[in-house]
Residue, then its C-alpha position, 0 to 999 in steps of 0.5 A: m766269673t773269675a777269681k778277683e770277681l768272686v773276692q770283689g763280690s765278697i768283699e764285706l763278707v772277707s773283710f779283714p779286721d782294720i788293726a791287722l792291716k794297720i800292723n801288717g803296714m806299720i811293720d813295713d814302714p821304717c817310720f814305726n819301731a816296735g813300741d809303736l806296734g805295741e801301743v796299737i796291739a794294746q788297744d785291742p784287747g782280744l788279740t793282745a791275749r791271744l798274743l800273749k796266750i801263744a807267746n806264752s805257750p810250748y809253742y815257743g817254749f819261752q822259759a820266763r812268763i811274758d806279761t807285756v806286748a812289748r816282750a813278747i815283740a822282743l822275743i818273737g821278733t815283728q816278722d814273726l809278730r806279724n804271721l801270728i796276727l795274719a794267721t790269726s785274724a784269717v781264721d778270725t775272718f772266716t770263722r764268721i763264714p757259715q758253710d754248709l758243705v764242709d766240716m769245719t772242725d775237718f777243714w781246720i783240723r788239715s789246715v793247722q796239720c798242713g801249716i805245722l808241715a810246712r814250718s818243719l819242712a821249712r825248718q828241714c831246709s834251714v829256712l830262715k823264718p819258717e814261721a811264715l810256712f806255718v801262716a802259708g801251709l795254715l792258709s792254703d786252702i782258705g779260698s775254698l772257704v769263699m768259694y763254698h759261700k759264693i758258689p756252692d753248688e759248683c764246689r758241691e759237684i767238684l766235691l763229690a768228684v774228688g773224693d778221697n782224691r785231693r790231689i785232683v781238686g785243683d784240675l777239676e776246679q779249672e776245668i769246672l770253673g776256670f780257675t782254683h782255690a788257690d787262684v781265690a787266695v791270690e786275689l784275697t791276699e792281695l786285698w789283705c795287703f800281705p807280703e808278696p813272699l806269702r801270697a806266692a807260698i798261699g797262691r801257687h802252691l798247686n803248680p809250684l814247678e810253674i814259678d820262679e820266684h819264691w819256688l822255695d816256699a811254694n813247693l814247701v807248701y805243695l809238699a806239706t798238702r800233699l803229706c796231709d793225706v799220710s797224716i789224715q788219709g793213712r796213706s802210705i809215704d811211698a804212696v804219696f812220694a810217687e806221686i811227688p814230682f822229682a823236681v821237686l824233691q830235688g830242689l828241696r833236697l829232703t830225703r825220707d828220713q827228713v820228711v818221715h821224721v816230720i810226719e811222726d812230729l806232726g802230733t806232738d805239734f798239733s796239739r800245742v798249737f790247734d786251740l791257740i790258732i782255731p780257740d772257738c773250734e768244738r775238738v772232735y779229733 
């Protein structure tokens, strides 16, 4: 079985909300404007409420209350709006999938932390659209959930072999399955019509030095996934730094002090974001 075959055999399982696909297509079509987007979003009361809640949260920090989708689009912008819709829709899709192999609260905690770290690192690198990196970090492990559900025995073997050493996950997946969770994510995000830079950042972060296009995004997500070992497993930042290829740090032009600052701010940002993105997840952290 290949990653593509795995996803093709899971179409009903990973069906993306029609409204999210429609909005995603409209944003890339010059025939539609912000007013058209607002009308479509308003047709889904749940999505409207979710977006307004996020727009009025400390996540954005706007001073005046935002009470319409049109106002939210004007302030947030269509690209960031798309990122929020893609992120929340993907999360909602996967909260419907039963999982027995992993603690889903732990999974989403790590995913949200990875998203925040990727966004913060992007800001340190002066990336113009850091919110896209939040989505890429948040969904960097999304392919794993399909694998856990469709091939649980093989995944159980991999998880037992990995233990706490997450940096070997991709290597073991490739060795045992012939593909990785990132490969599955590539197929998923193609099915969902994600923008190419976002697909590359999510799907190529395991081997960021092997790609030419969208190198920056993939390397930021790679670094964010590694820094989760500091925030979640309590590893020292120096130990993690020692394992990161010099070419990554050199290419990103990030200093150790900048990275430490990003990690130190993680707790505050996490408390602001988690309930917005994962609203139904039981808080046990």
